[in-house]
C-alpha positions in Angstrom: 25.8 56.4 16.2 27.0 57.4 12.8 30.3 55.5 13.3 28.4 52.3 14.3 26.0 52.6 11.4 28.9 53.0 9.0 30.7 50.0 10.3 27.5 47.9 10.2 26.8 48.9 6.7 30.4 48.2 5.7 30.2 44.7 7.1 26.9 44.0 5.3 28.4 45.2 2.1 31.5 43.0 2.5 29.3 40.0 3.3 27.1 40.7 0.3 30.1 40.9 -2.0 31.6 37.7 -0.6 28.3 35.9 -1.0 28.0 37.0 -4.6 31.5 35.8 -5.3 30.7 32.4 -3.7 27.5 32.0 -5.7 29.2 33.0 -8.9 32.0 30.4 -8.3 29.4 27.7 -7.6 27.5 28.6 -10.7 30.7 28.4 -12.8 31.5 25.0 -11.3 28.0 23.7 -12.0 28.3 24.9 -15.6 31.6 23.1 -16.0 29.9 19.9 -14.9 27.0 20.5 -17.3 29.5 21.0 -20.1 31.0 17.6 -19.3 27.5 16.0 -19.4 26.7 17.6 -22.8 30.1 16.4 -24.1 29.3 12.8 -23.0 25.8 12.9 -24.4 27.2 13.4 -27.8 29.3 10.3 -27.5 26.4 8.3 -26.0 24.5 8.7 -29.3 27.2 7.2 -31.5 26.0 4.2 -33.4 29.2 2.2 -32.6 28.6 2.5 -28.9 24.9 1.6 -29.2 25.7 -1.4 -31.3 28.3 -2.6 -28.8 26.0 -2.1 -25.9 23.3 -4.2 -27.5 25.2 -6.8 -29.6 28.7 -6.7 -28.1 30.3 -6.0 -31.4 32.7 -3.3 -32.7 34.7 -3.4 -29.6 37.9 -1.9 -31.1 35.9 1.0 -32.6 34.4 1.6 -29.1 37.8 1.5 -27.5 38.9 4.1 -29.9 35.9 6.3 -29.0 36.6 5.9 -25.2 40.2 6.8 -25.7 39.1 9.9 -27.7 36.8 10.9 -24.8 39.6 10.7 -22.3 42.0 12.7 -24.6 39.4 15.4 -25.0 38.7 15.7 -21.3 41.7 15.1 -19.1 39.7 15.2 -16.0 38.1 11.8 -16.7 39.9 9.0 -15.0 37.7 5.9 -15.6 35.2 5.4 -18.5 33.0 2.3 -18.8 29.9 1.1 -20.5 27.2 -1.0 -18.7 24.8 -3.2 -20.6 21.0 -3.4 -20.0 21.6 -5.6 -16.9 24.1 -3.2 -15.3 27.2 -5.4 -16.1 30.3 -3.6 -17.2 31.1 -4.8 -20.7 34.1 -2.5 -21.3 36.2 -0.2 -19.1 39.3 1.9 -19.5 41.5 3.5 -16.9 42.7 6.8 -18.3 45.1 7.5 -15.4 47.7 5.3 -17.0 49.6 6.0 -20.2 48.9 4.3 -22.6 45.3 3.9 -21.5 44.7 0.7 -19.7 41.8 -1.6 -20.7 40.5 -3.4 -17.7 40.5 -7.2 -18.2 37.2 -8.9 -18.8 37.5 -10.9 -15.6 37.8 -7.7 -13.6 34.6 -6.1 -15.0 31.9 -5.8 -12.3 28.2 -6.0 -11.9 26.9 -2.4 -11.2 23.2 -3.2 -11.4 22.7 -2.3 -7.7 24.5 1.0 -7.9 22.8 4.3 -8.2 24.9 5.2 -11.3 23.1 2.4 -13.1 19.5 2.5 -11.8 19.1 6.3 -11.8 19.7 6.7 -15.6 17.6 3.6 -16.3 14.7 3.9 -14.0 11.4 4.8 -15.8 12.4 8.0 -17.5 16.1 7.9 -18.7 18.1 10.8 -17.4 21.7 11.8 -16.6 23.1 11.1 -13.2 25.6 13.1 -11.2 26.9 11.8 -7.8 27.7 13.8 -4.7 31.4 14.7 -4.2 33.5 11.9 -2.8 37.2 11.3 -2.3 39.1 8.4 -3.8 41.5 6.2 -1.9 44.4 8.5 -2.9 42.5 11.6 -1.7 41.3 13.0 -5.0 38.0 14.8 -5.1 35.7 13.1 -7.6 32.2 12.8 -8.9 30.6 10.1 -11.0 28.6 11.0 -14.2 26.3 8.5 -16.0 24.5 8.9 -19.3 21.8 6.5 -20.5 22.4 4.9 -23.9 19.0 5.1 -25.4 17.4 3.9 -28.6 16.8 6.9 -31.0 13.6 8.9 -30.2 13.2 10.6 -33.6 12.4 8.9 -37.0 15.5 10.5 -38.5 17.9 9.2 -35.8 16.2 5.8 -36.0 16.7 5.6 -39.7 20.3 6.5 -39.4 21.0 3.8 -36.8 19.0 1.1 -38.5 20.8 1.8 -41.8 24.1 1.2 -39.9 22.8 -1.8 -38.1 19.5 -3.3 -39.5 19.3 -5.9 -36.7 17.9 -3.1 -34.4 14.7 -3.4 -36.4 14.1 -7.0 -35.4 15.0 -6.6 -31.7 11.8 -7.6 -29.9 10.2 -5.0 -27.6 12.6 -2.2 -28.4 11.0 1.3 -28.5 12.1 4.9 -28.8 14.2 6.1 -25.8 14.5 2.5 -24.5 17.7 2.2 -22.5 20.3 -0.1 -24.1 23.0 0.6 -21.5 24.8 3.3 -19.5 28.0 5.3 -20.2 29.7 6.1 -16.9 32.8 8.2 -16.0 34.7 9.1 -12.9 35.7 12.8 -12.9 38.7 14.0 -11.0 37.9 17.6 -9.9 41.4 18.3 -8.5 42.5 20.5 -11.4 39.2 22.5 -11.4 39.4 23.1 -7.6 43.0 24.2 -7.9 42.0 26.8 -10.5 39.1 28.0 -8.3 41.3 28.5 -5.2 44.0 30.3 -7.2 41.5 33.2 -7.8 42.5 36.3 -5.9 39.9 38.3 -4.1 41.0 41.8 -3.5 44.5 42.3 -2.0 44.6 39.4 0.4 41.3 37.5 -0.1 41.0 34.0 -1.4 38.5 31.2 -2.1 38.4 27.9 -0.4 35.9 25.0 -0.5 34.2 23.1 2.3 32.0 20.0 2.3 28.6 19.4 4.0 30.3 18.9 7.3 32.2 22.3 7.0 35.5 20.6 6.5 37.9 22.3 4.1 38.9 20.2 1.1 40.3 22.7 -1.3 42.5 25.7 -0.1 45.1 27.8 -1.9 47.8 26.8 0.7 47.4 23.1 -0.2 
């Protein structure tokens, strides 16, 4: 009886430790995604991006900002801005060097896609997609940040000093959505770092999807 009880308690202790490791790993992964969202929110508030979204001006300045975003976060593969109607008005592909600006004729209407209507529906909020895999097998997620008119008097004053025309835009109000900043995030590097973590002498981490299929493993 003592032997059985000891083995049972040992199994429970191992399971508990493994569960804690898994939960800690997921918490760290979620925090990494939140950091990317916070990073993008800072850029979404830049006056150049708001002016371009509303008036279609300062394109070169905005391209510089988008390139800067991709340089600061190497996991971002595509970055685009959608206008009020959900149409792409600028997009860069950061997978190529130098960064490739997608031609105007290839810009698409995204108004029916969840990455547009979630950030713009009623109360503006950030959007994060479920995990998906690109055509080349890369694990990715989509993030989208609403581009909103300033909600505080101080922010409003700063923007209208830069671009007085915002004062005369009919119907515009605090936190009104002027467009959406969207990015595609390649999670391959992050997953590789997770699965490299050693657990004890021979243990390791691997990731499975909702269908219990392994998509990240240290042997890959």
